[in-house]
C-alpha positions in Angstrom: -24.9 37.2 50.7 -23.9 33.9 49.2 -20.2 33.0 47.9 -19.1 30.2 45.8 -15.7 29.3 45.3 -15.4 26.6 42.5 -12.1 24.5 41.6 -10.6 24.8 38.3 -7.0 23.3 37.1 -5.2 20.2 39.1 -7.5 21.3 41.9 -10.7 20.9 39.8 -9.2 17.2 38.6 -8.4 16.4 42.2 -4.2 16.0 40.4 -2.4 18.6 42.5 1.4 18.8 43.3 3.0 19.4 46.2 3.4 23.5 45.8 0.6 23.5 43.1 -1.1 26.8 42.4 -4.5 26.3 43.5 -7.1 27.6 40.3 -10.4 28.8 41.5 -13.6 31.1 40.4 -15.5 32.8 43.0 -19.2 33.1 42.5 -21.5 35.4 44.2 -25.4 35.6 44.6 -27.7 37.4 47.2 -29.4 35.2 49.9 -33.0 34.7 50.4 -33.2 36.1 53.5 -30.9 39.4 52.6 -31.2 40.7 48.8 -28.6 42.9 48.5 -27.9 45.6 45.6 -25.8 44.4 43.1 -23.4 46.5 42.5 -23.0 46.2 46.9 -23.3 42.3 46.1 -20.0 43.0 43.8 -18.0 44.8 46.3 -18.7 42.9 49.8 -17.6 39.6 47.2 -14.7 41.1 45.8 -13.1 41.9 49.6 -14.0 38.3 50.7 -12.6 36.8 48.0 -9.2 39.1 47.9 -9.2 38.7 52.2 -9.3 34.9 51.5 -6.5 34.8 48.6 -4.5 37.1 51.0 -4.6 34.8 54.4 -3.8 31.6 52.2 -1.0 32.9 50.6 0.4 36.2 51.6 3.4 36.0 54.1 3.0 36.0 57.8 3.8 34.8 61.2 3.3 31.4 59.0 4.4 30.4 56.1 1.8 30.5 52.9 -0.4 27.6 52.6 -0.2 27.6 48.5 -0.6 30.0 45.9 -4.8 30.8 44.7 -4.8 31.8 41.4 -7.5 32.9 39.7 -6.5 33.7 36.1 -9.0 31.2 35.1 -11.9 33.5 34.8 -13.9 35.2 32.6 -11.1 37.9 30.7 -8.8 36.7 33.2 -6.6 38.6 35.0 -8.1 41.8 33.4 -12.0 40.4 34.3 -13.9 40.8 37.9 -12.2 38.6 40.5 -16.2 37.9 41.3 -18.9 37.7 39.5 -22.7 37.1 39.9 -24.1 33.4 38.5 -26.0 35.1 35.8 -23.6 37.1 35.2 -21.0 34.4 34.8 -23.4 32.4 32.6 -24.2 35.6 29.9 -20.3 35.9 29.9 -20.0 31.8 28.6 -23.1 32.2 26.7 -22.0 35.0 24.6 -17.8 35.8 24.4 -16.4 33.0 25.7 -13.4 31.2 23.8 -12.8 27.0 23.2 -9.9 27.8 25.7 -12.3 28.6 28.7 -14.6 26.1 27.8 -11.9 22.7 27.9 -10.9 25.0 31.6 -14.3 24.4 32.5 -13.9 20.7 31.8 -12.0 20.7 35.5 -14.4 22.6 37.4 -16.0 21.4 40.8 -17.2 23.2 44.0 -14.4 23.4 46.4 -15.9 25.7 49.3 -18.1 28.3 50.5 -21.9 28.0 49.2 -21.5 24.4 48.2 -25.3 24.6 45.6 -24.8 27.7 44.3 -20.6 26.4 42.9 -22.8 23.5 42.3 -25.4 25.2 40.1 -22.9 26.9 38.1 -21.2 23.7 37.0 -24.0 22.0 35.9 -25.6 25.2 34.0 -22.2 25.5 31.9 -22.4 21.7 31.8 -24.5 22.3 28.6 -22.0 24.8 27.3 -19.0 22.3 27.7 -20.1 20.2 25.7 -21.4 21.6 22.9 -18.4 24.0 22.4 -17.0 21.9 20.0 -19.3 22.6 17.3 -18.3 26.2 17.4 -16.4 27.0 14.1 -12.5 26.1 13.9 -13.0 24.2 17.5 -10.6 21.2 17.0 -8.2 24.0 14.8 -8.3 26.6 17.9 -7.7 23.6 20.8 -4.4 22.8 18.7 -3.2 26.4 17.8 -3.3 26.9 21.8 -0.9 23.9 22.4 1.4 25.1 19.5 1.6 28.6 21.4 2.4 27.2 24.8 5.3 25.2 22.9 6.3 28.4 20.9 6.4 30.6 24.5 8.8 28.3 26.1 12.5 29.8 25.8 15.2 27.9 23.2 16.7 26.8 26.2 14.4 25.1 28.5 12.4 23.4 25.5 14.1 20.2 25.9 14.1 19.9 29.5 10.1 21.0 30.5 8.7 18.3 32.1 5.6 19.9 31.9 5.0 21.7 28.4 7.5 20.8 26.2 7.0 18.0 23.6 6.1 14.9 24.8 5.5 16.5 28.5 2.4 16.4 30.5 0.5 18.9 28.3 0.6 16.6 25.3 -1.1 13.9 26.9 -3.7 16.4 28.7 -4.1 18.3 25.6 -5.2 14.9 24.0 -7.3 13.4 26.7 -9.5 16.9 26.6 -10.2 17.6 23.1 -11.4 14.0 22.4 -13.6 14.6 26.0 -15.1 17.7 24.1 -15.6 16.3 21.1 -17.0 12.8 21.8 -18.2 14.0 25.2 -21.4 15.5 23.7 -22.7 12.9 22.7 -21.4 10.0 25.2 -21.9 10.9 28.9 -19.1 7.9 30.0 -16.7 11.1 29.1 -17.6 13.8 31.7 -14.6 12.9 33.8 -12.5 15.6 35.0 -9.0 13.9 36.0 -6.6 12.8 33.2 -6.5 9.3 33.8 -10.3 8.8 34.6 -10.6 10.1 30.6 -7.8 8.1 29.2 -9.6 4.9 30.8 -12.7 6.2 29.5 -11.8 7.0 26.2 -10.1 3.7 25.8 -13.3 1.5 27.0 -15.3 4.2 24.7 -13.3 3.0 21.4 -11.9 6.5 20.9 -8.2 5.5 21.6 -6.8 2.7 20.8 -6.0 0.0 24.1 -2.8 -0.2 24.0 -2.3 3.7 23.0 -4.3 5.0 26.1 -2.5 2.4 28.2 1.1 3.7 27.1 0.0 7.2 27.4 -1.6 6.7 30.8 1.3 4.3 32.2 3.3 7.3 31.0 1.7 9.9 32.9 2.3 8.1 36.0 5.9 8.2 35.3 5.9 12.0 34.3 3.5 12.6 37.6 6.0 10.8 39.9 8.9 13.2 38.4 7.3 16.3 38.5 6.7 15.7 42.1 9.7 14.6 43.1 11.3 17.6 41.2 9.0 20.0 43.2 9.5 18.3 47.0 13.3 18.7 46.6 13.3 22.4 47.2 9.4 22.9 47.8 9.1 25.2 45.0 7.3 25.1 41.6 9.1 23.6 38.4 9.0 21.6 35.8 13.2 21.4 34.3 14.5 18.7 34.9 18.3 18.7 36.4 21.0 19.5 33.9 23.8 18.5 35.6 24.6 14.5 36.4 24.1 15.0 40.2 20.9 16.5 39.9 19.5 13.3 38.0 21.2 11.2 39.8 19.3 12.5 42.9 15.8 12.1 40.7 16.9 8.6 39.3 16.9 7.5 43.1 14.2 9.7 44.3 11.9 8.7 41.9 12.5 4.9 41.9 12.1 4.9 38.3 16.0 4.2 37.2 19.5 3.4 38.9 21.8 6.2 38.0 21.6 9.4 35.9 22.2 8.1 32.6 19.2 5.3 32.8 17.1 8.0 33.9 17.5 10.0 31.6 16.8 7.5 28.6 13.9 6.7 30.3 13.0 10.3 29.9 13.7 10.4 26.4 11.9 7.5 25.8 9.2 8.6 27.6 9.3 11.8 25.4 9.2 10.2 22.3 6.3 8.6 22.6 4.2 11.0 23.9 4.9 13.0 21.6 4.6 10.6 18.7 0.7 9.4 20.2 -0.2 13.3 20.8 0.3 14.3 17.1 -2.0 11.1 16.1 -4.2 11.6 18.7 -4.5 15.1 18.7 -4.5 16.0 14.9 -6.8 13.0 13.7 -8.6 14.2 11.2 -11.9 12.9 12.7 -11.9 15.1 15.5 -13.0 18.0 13.2 -15.3 15.7 11.5 -17.1 14.6 14.1 -17.5 18.5 15.4 -18.8 19.7 12.9 -21.6 17.0 12.8 -25.1 17.7 14.1 -26.5 16.4 17.2 -29.6 14.3 15.9 -27.1 12.4 13.3 -25.5 10.6 15.8 -28.7 9.2 17.4 -28.1 6.0 14.5 -31.7 4.9 15.4 -33.9 7.9 15.6 -36.2 9.5 13.7 -34.0 12.1 12.7 -31.1 10.3 11.7 -33.7 8.8 8.9 -34.9 12.5 7.8 -30.8 13.3 8.4 -29.6 10.2 6.0 -32.4 11.5 3.3 -31.3 15.3 3.4 -27.5 14.1 2.8 -28.7 12.0 -0.3 -29.0 8.6 0.9 -31.8 7.5 -1.4 -33.0 4.3 0.9 -32.6 5.7 4.2 -34.5 2.7 5.7 -31.8 -0.2 4.3 -29.2 2.5 5.5 -30.7 1.9 9.1 -30.6 -2.1 8.5 -26.8 -1.4 7.2 -25.8 1.0 10.5 -27.4 -1.7 12.5 -25.8 -4.5 11.4 -22.6 -2.4 12.0 -22.9 -1.2 15.3 -25.2 -3.9 17.0 -24.0 -5.1 20.1 -21.4 -4.5 22.8 -18.5 -5.5 21.7 -15.5 -3.2 20.8 -15.7 -3.8 17.2 -18.9 -2.4 17.5 -18.2 0.6 19.9 -15.5 1.7 17.3 -18.1 1.2 14.4 -20.3 3.7 16.5 -18.7 6.8 16.9 -16.9 6.3 13.1 -20.3 6.1 11.1 -21.8 9.2 12.1 -18.8 11.2 10.1 -18.2 7.8 7.6 -21.8 8.5 6.8 -20.8 12.4 5.9 -18.2 11.6 3.9 -19.9 9.0 2.2 -22.9 11.6 1.4 -20.5 13.7 0.0 -19.7 11.1 -2.8 -21.6 10.1 -5.9 -23.9 7.1 -4.6 -24.2 6.9 -0.8 -26.0 4.4 -1.0 -23.7 2.0 -2.6 -20.6 2.8 -0.4 -22.7 2.0 2.9 -23.3 -1.3 1.5 -19.8 -1.8 0.2 -18.2 -0.6 3.7 -20.2 -2.8 5.3 -19.0 -5.8 2.9 -15.0 -4.6 3.3 -15.4 -4.5 7.1 -17.0 -7.9 7.5 -14.5 -9.0 5.2 -11.6 -7.5 7.5 -13.5 -8.4 10.6 -10.6 -10.4 12.2 -7.6 -7.6 11.2 -6.7 -5.9 14.2 -5.4 -2.9 12.3 -8.6 -2.5 10.1 -10.8 0.0 12.5 -7.6 0.9 14.2 -6.6 2.8 10.9 -10.0 4.6 10.5 -10.6 5.5 13.3 -6.6 6.9 13.9 -5.7 7.7 10.4 -5.0 10.5 8.7 -6.5 9.8 6.0 -7.6 6.8 5.2 -11.2 7.0 6.8 -12.4 9.6 4.6 -10.4 8.4 1.2 -12.3 4.9 2.1 -15.7 6.6 1.7 -14.8 8.6 -1.2 -13.9 5.1 -3.4 -16.6 3.6 -2.1 -19.3 5.9 -2.7 -17.9 7.4 -6.1 -16.3 3.7 -7.6 -18.3 0.2 -8.3 -14.8 -0.6 -10.0 -12.9 -0.1 -6.9 -15.6 -1.1 -4.6 -15.6 -4.9 -6.6 -12.0 -5.1 -6.6 -11.4 -4.0 -2.7 -14.2 -5.8 -1.5 -11.9 -9.3 -2.7 -8.9 -7.9 -1.5 -9.9 -6.1 1.7 -6.8 -5.7 3.5 -5.9 -2.6 0.7 -7.7 -0.6 2.8 -4.3 -0.5 4.5 -2.6 1.4 1.3 -5.0 4.2 1.5 -3.1 5.4 4.8 0.1 6.5 2.7 0.1 8.0 -0.7 3.5 6.0 -1.2 1.5 2.7 -1.1 -0.8 4.2 -3.6 2.1 4.6 -6.0 2.5 2.2 -9.3 5.0 -0.8 -8.5 7.5 -0.4 -11.7 7.7 -3.0 -14.4 11.0 -4.6 -13.1 9.9 -5.0 -9.0 6.5 -6.9 -10.8 8.4 -9.0 -13.4 10.7 -10.3 -10.4 7.8 -11.3 -8.3 5.8 -12.7 -11.0 8.6 -14.9 -12.7 9.0 -15.6 -9.1 5.2 -17.3 -8.8 5.2 -18.8 -12.1 8.8 -20.9 -11.0 7.6 -21.6 -7.6 3.9 -23.1 -8.3 3.5 -26.8 -8.9 0.9 -26.6 -11.9 0.3 -23.7 -14.5 -3.5 -23.8 -12.7 -1.8 -22.9 -9.6 0.9 -20.4 -11.5 -2.1 -18.5 -12.8 -4.3 -18.1 -9.6 -1.6 -16.3 -8.3 -0.6 -14.3 -11.0 -3.9 -13.3 -11.6 -4.5 -12.6 -7.9 -1.0 -10.4 -8.2 -2.6 -8.5 -11.4 -5.8 -7.7 -9.7 -4.1 -6.1 -6.9 -2.1 -3.7 -8.6 -5.1 -2.5 -11.4 -6.9 -2.0 -7.7 -3.8 0.1 -6.3 -4.0 1.9 -9.6 -7.7 2.5 -9.0 -7.3 3.6 -6.0 -4.5 5.9 -6.1 -6.2 7.9 -9.2 -9.3 8.0 -6.9 -8.0 9.6 -4.1 -5.7 12.1 -6.7 -2.7 10.5 -5.6 -1.3 9.4 -9.4 -2.4 10.9 -13.0 -3.6 9.3 -15.9 0.0 9.1 -17.2 1.0 7.0 -14.0 -2.6 5.0 -14.1 -1.1 4.3 -18.2 2.4 3.3 -17.1 0.3 1.3 -14.3 -1.4 -0.7 -16.1 0.9 -1.4 -18.8 3.4 -2.8 -16.2 0.8 -5.0 -15.0 -0.7 -6.6 -18.1 3.0 -7.1 -19.2 4.4 -8.8 -16.1 1.3 -11.1 -16.3 1.5 -12.1 -19.9 5.5 -12.7 -19.2 4.6 -14.9 -15.8 1.8 -17.0 -17.8 3.6 -17.5 -20.7 6.7 -18.1 -18.8 4.6 -21.1 -16.5 3.1 -22.0 -19.8 6.7 -23.0 -21.7 7.5 -24.4 -18.8 4.2 -27.2 -18.6 5.1 -27.3 -22.0 8.3 -28.4 -21.9 7.2 -31.5 -19.4 5.2 -32.6 -22.1 7.7 -35.1 -24.4 4.7 -35.1 -27.6 5.1 -31.4 -27.3 6.9 -29.7 -30.0 9.5 -26.7 -28.6 8.9 -23.8 -29.9 9.6 -19.6 -29.0 6.5 -17.4 -28.9 6.6 -13.3 -28.4 3.4 -11.2 -28.0 3.3 -8.1 -29.6 1.3 -5.2 -28.0 -0.4 -3.2 -30.0 -3.2 0.1 -30.1 -3.4 1.6 -26.5 -1.4 -1.4 -24.8 1.4 -1.1 -27.8 1.5 2.9 -26.8 1.4 2.3 -23.1 -1.5 4.8 -23.0 -3.9 2.4 -21.2 -6.6 3.2 -19.2 -9.3 1.7 -17.1 -11.4 1.1 -20.5 -9.2 0.3 -22.7 -8.6 -3.4 -24.2 -5.5 -5.4 -24.5 -4.7 -5.4 -28.1 -1.9 -8.4 -28.7 -0.4 -10.1 -31.6 1.7 -13.4 -31.3 4.1 -14.8 -33.1 6.7 -18.1 -32.7 9.8 -19.5 -34.1 10.1 -23.3 -34.5 13.4 -25.3 -33.6 15.5 -26.7 -36.1 14.8 -29.7 -36.3 10.7 -29.1 -35.5 8.3 -28.9 -38.6 6.2 -25.8 -39.1 3.1 -27.7 -39.1 3.6 -29.3 -35.9 5.6 -26.1 -33.7 2.1 -24.2 -35.0 0.0 -26.6 -33.5 2.0 -26.4 -30.7 1.8 -22.5 -30.7 -1.9 -22.5 -31.1 -2.4 -24.2 -28.5 0.3 -22.3 -25.8 -1.5 -19.3 -26.8 -5.0 -20.7 -26.3 -4.0 -21.6 -23.0 -2.9 -18.1 -22.2 -6.2 -16.6 -23.6 -8.4 -19.2 -20.8 -5.8 -18.9 -18.3 -5.6 -15.1 -18.3 -9.6 -14.7 -17.5 -9.7 -14.2 -13.6 -13.3 -15.2 -12.3 -13.7 -12.1 -10.0 -11.9 -9.5 -12.1 -12.5 -9.9 -16.6 -9.1 -9.5 -18.4 -9.6 -10.3 -21.9 -6.7 -10.4 -24.6 -8.0 -9.1 -28.0 -6.2 -10.7 -31.5 -8.7 -9.0 -33.6 -5.2 -6.8 -35.3 -3.9 -10.0 -36.4 -3.5 -10.1 -40.3 -6.3 -10.8 -41.8 -8.6 -9.7 -38.3 -11.1 -12.2 -36.6 -10.5 -14.7 -39.6 -6.8 -14.9 -39.5 -4.7 -17.3 -37.6 -4.6 -16.4 -34.2 -0.7 -17.0 -33.8 2.1 -17.2 -36.7 5.7 -17.8 -37.2 8.0 -14.9 -38.2 8.3 -16.4 -41.9 4.7 -16.3 -42.2 4.0 -12.9 -41.5 7.0 -11.5 -43.5 4.9 -13.4 -46.5 1.6 -12.3 -45.5 3.0 -8.5 -45.3 4.8 -9.2 -48.5 2.3 -10.1 -50.2 -1.3 -9.8 -49.2 -1.2 -7.1 -46.2 -3.7 -3.7 -46.7 -3.1 -0.6 -45.8 -4.7 -0.7 -41.9 -2.7 -3.8 -41.5 0.1 -1.6 -41.2 -1.3 1.2 -39.6 -2.4 -1.5 -37.0 1.7 -2.0 -36.6 2.5 1.6 -35.7 1.8 0.9 -31.9 3.4 -2.8 -32.4 5.8 -3.1 -29.4 7.5 -6.7 -28.2 5.9 -7.0 -24.2 6.4 -10.3 -23.2 7.7 -13.8 -24.3 11.1 -14.6 -26.3 13.3 -11.0 -26.5 15.2 -12.0 -30.0 12.2 -13.3 -31.9 9.9 -10.0 -30.4 12.9 -7.9 -31.9 12.5 -9.2 -35.1 9.1 -9.0 -35.7 9.7 -4.9 -34.1 12.2 -5.0 -37.6 9.5 -6.8 -40.0 7.3 -3.8 -38.5 9.6 -1.2 -38.9 9.6 -2.0 -43.1 5.7 -1.7 -43.4 4.6 0.7 -41.1 7.1 3.4 -42.6 7.1 2.7 -46.0 9.8 4.7 -48.2 6.7 6.1 -50.2 3.3 6.8 -49.0 1.4 8.3 -52.1 -1.8 9.4 -53.0 -3.2 6.2 -53.3 -3.0 5.1 -50.1 -3.8 8.1 -47.8 -7.3 7.8 -50.4 -7.8 4.1 -48.7 -6.8 5.1 -45.3 -9.5 8.0 -45.9 -11.9 5.8 -47.1 -11.2 3.7 -44.4 -11.5 6.3 -41.8 -14.9 7.5 -43.3 -16.3 4.0 -43.4 -15.5 3.5 -39.7 -17.6 6.3 -39.1 -20.4 5.5 -40.8 -20.5 2.1 -39.8 -19.2 1.5 -36.3 -20.8 3.9 -34.6 -23.7 2.4 -32.4 -27.2 2.5 -33.7 -28.8 5.7 -32.3 -25.6 7.0 -30.8 -25.6 10.8 -30.0 -22.5 11.2 -32.7 -21.2 14.4 -30.9 -21.5 12.6 -27.1 -18.9 9.3 -28.7 -15.7 9.8 -27.1 -13.8 7.3 -29.4 -15.8 7.3 -32.1 -17.4 11.0 -32.9 -16.0 14.3 -34.0 -12.6 15.4 -32.6 -13.1 11.7 -30.1 -10.0 9.7 -29.4 -10.3 7.8 -33.4 -9.4 11.0 -35.4 -6.8 12.2 -33.3 -5.2 9.0 -33.2 -5.8 8.3 -37.3 -4.5 12.0 -38.0 -1.4 10.8 -36.2 -0.8 7.8 -37.9 -1.0 9.0 -41.2 1.2 11.7 -40.8 3.5 8.7 -39.4 2.7 7.0 -42.4 3.6 9.5 -44.9 6.8 11.2 -43.4 7.9 8.1 -40.3 10.9 6.6 -43.0 11.7 10.4 -43.4 11.9 11.5 -40.1 13.4 9.2 -37.1 11.1 11.3 -34.2 7.6 10.1 -35.7 9.0 6.7 -35.5 7.3 6.0 -31.6 3.9 4.0 -31.0 2.8 6.6 -28.4 0.2 8.8 -30.1 1.4 12.1 -27.6 4.7 11.4 -28.6 3.9 11.6 -32.2 2.0 14.3 -31.4 5.1 16.4 -29.9 7.4 15.3 -32.9 4.9 16.5 -35.9 4.7 20.1 -33.8 8.2 20.1 -34.3 8.7 19.3 -37.8 6.1 21.9 -38.7 3.9 19.5 -40.0 0.9 20.6 -37.5 1.0 24.1 -35.6 1.7 24.0 -32.0 -1.8 25.2 -31.9 -3.2 22.6 -33.8 -1.2 19.8 -32.0 -2.5 21.1 -28.6 -6.0 20.7 -29.5 -5.4 17.4 -30.7 -4.0 16.3 -27.8 -6.6 18.0 -25.4 -9.3 16.4 -26.8 -7.6 13.0 -27.2 -6.4 13.4 -23.4 -9.5 15.0 -22.1 -11.8 11.6 -23.6 -9.2 9.2 -22.3 -9.8 10.4 -19.0 -13.5 10.7 -18.8 -13.4 6.8 -20.6 -11.3 5.7 -17.6 -13.6 7.8 -14.8 -17.0 5.8 -16.7 -15.4 2.8 -16.4 -14.7 4.0 -12.3 -17.6 4.5 -12.0 -20.1 2.0 -13.5 -17.4 -1.0 -13.2 -18.3 -1.3 -17.4 -16.5 0.2 -20.5 -18.4 2.9 -22.6 -17.6 5.3 -25.2 -20.4 7.8 -24.7 -20.6 10.6 -22.7 -23.7 9.6 -20.2 -26.8 12.3 -20.3 -28.0 11.7 -16.7 -26.5 14.1 -14.1 -25.5 11.3 -11.7 -22.9 9.9 -13.9 -21.7 13.4 -14.9 -21.4 14.1 -11.5 -19.4 10.9 -10.8 -17.3 11.6 -13.6 -16.8 15.2 -12.5 -15.9 14.2 -9.4 -13.4 11.5 -10.1 -12.1 14.1 -12.7 -11.9 16.8 -9.6 -14.3 18.8 -11.3 -16.6 20.4 -8.1 -20.1 19.3 -8.3 -21.5 23.2 -8.9 -19.7 22.7 -12.5 -20.8 19.7 -13.3 -22.5 21.4 -16.5 -18.7 22.4 -17.5 -17.8 18.8 -18.1 -20.0 18.7 -21.1 -19.2 22.0 -22.5 -15.6 20.9 -21.9 -15.9 18.3 -24.5 -18.1 19.6 -27.0 -15.4 22.8 -26.9 -12.5 20.4 -26.8 -13.7 18.2 -29.4 -15.0 20.5 -32.2 -11.6 22.6 -32.4 -9.7 18.7 -32.4 -12.7 17.9 -35.5 -11.4 21.8 -37.1 -7.6 19.9 -37.2 -8.8 17.1 -38.3 -11.0 17.6 -41.2 -8.2 20.3 -42.6 -5.5 18.1 -42.4 -6.7 14.5 -42.7 -9.3 15.0 -45.5 -7.8 18.3 -46.8 -10.9 20.4 -46.5 -10.6 24.5 -46.8 -12.6 26.3 -43.9 -15.7 26.6 -46.7 -15.3 22.8 -47.1 -16.0 21.3 -44.2 -18.3 19.0 -42.8 -21.1 21.3 -40.8 -20.7 21.1 -37.1 -23.1 18.5 -35.9 
């Protein structure tokens, strides 16, 4: 008969304390010379194992040597003390739980038949390193650690050196979980001891070097304290002394401190550091993601990896392999970390719409952050940063292009607070400071555009990751655009003041359209008109030329070579044929004598956004006289209807499907806004609640005033919001503005993903648009054109 004793736990890892339990398992087999019946074999082996344990730890003439503990065997204390090798392997293959494989990490032959012990360890290695691929393996290990803490009494929780928060178990569980997850692909992690495991994890790039060094140092100090505690009375304990004398003795015995208070302070610091690092490492989402990956995916250069790349959505697996090779080539720590990251990044990229583009962008962003020490550490250890980055890069060309110009923005993905819009007040303060500090207007413009680009990227990242909604995007874009225009005007005015030949002039910018309404999306234009006021002693024509030069410079300087920004002045009097800037008196004269209905309608969303505050307020007062007339009769109503019908007939792109046009199509943005604006022109003078530049606020007011029923207002708002969201999502996806709901499935999937509609329900996107736009068009035809149900235009 052959009997092997296999060491487990601290004995297996050669980390025993003076009075540690010695964890073991017993395995029996028949010898070649003597074949023993199975039942007889187990009876004899059990008797021999029991006598061995009794001889070591039962009281006798000599004191016990140490306590043997066989409770880590299959089924614990309720299981058979001895099993055959076949029975052992069968149990671990079919019934073992995650914690049992974690325990096997430290298994080694200890005594008895060493060959049998070696065979057991060798035969279970594949099971150990494959265990992390089990369903919810990482979660089960995490919950087991939590249960250990829950079973500590409240009185002992804060003084538990071994099991409590920040104790030895936190370090051991962190190292073991990383070993099990990554060890299936990295033989360097196949070590038993905690300190060797920490060294291997650091060298492999799985743990930051500073984190690994700190954990190793803390582990050594905690073990010293544990040893000295147990040596004092030669008993197993991990409870720190509560009295000052006990702490003083431990401080001097350990050599870690001179006084009780110094030891207590040191221990509290170790606990905090260990707990923080444990939470950072033990709950990193990368662990669960790696554990769920199939084995072939991590062999990045294999044919199986190419097949896997194709199967998960990469259209050009050979191109993907080239990018992967560039990222992971070499022996540098950066390359090692990339090798650890890439299998999971590939899976996350594949969950986006264009994984090929996402991988190219990831390579560019990684190369741009090559010298940033925080970058790969953030992706490896961050709570959500890596997964969020993959989603952004594979789902939005707009954000990916911006991110390449501001690669350090990856750091924002770690915290929701960094993805929130910055307030207008904060941006105005920052931009005004930049404008005043730069030596020239060109330098100021470069700095101001960089801040503007940064804030637009922040909003794009926030929207794609779901941290903010479209309403927050609108306010954020308004703040970014307004602060940029304000800063540029300050810089231009200061530059103009240096020129003695230039006439002093005050300028105000008036937001129009969706900018005026604070209802911007990523695809929205920046509509403005400009007004000036000359100094008392400056001729008007001279002031006009100075103001025109200033606005021309503003248009030039606002244009960002790396991020197109265009100012649209087409809503000014006479449109494209009119002067780009006028004096307030010229505006007044024009509106009193020549203005047409559409110009009054355009003023409904006029709002002062930048430049001289008093001049802006005077312009808005003038606009109020025009946009809220005392009388708005049938002739004016017919004119509005005529212009709308002309817009529908002439402005729709040739060959475009009317139903899919989000702006000009039936029930689209234009229908909703024209109806709201007609109500404002008719009723705004009588009802102050309608005097708002916001479309949605005006809809609410119209419903409250019973100009529309609550259901009608809801139908209009649903269509307006949905079309606006789709336009923004289209800009994020393609990087280009478009008003047409696409027909290709890929783009529809991309929009659906950005709007948090599941891939499996992508057809819902089209169905929902056709439904909300149809209902909105029904309301529009009835309330705008006055058609009854029988007279309405036929549904298209």
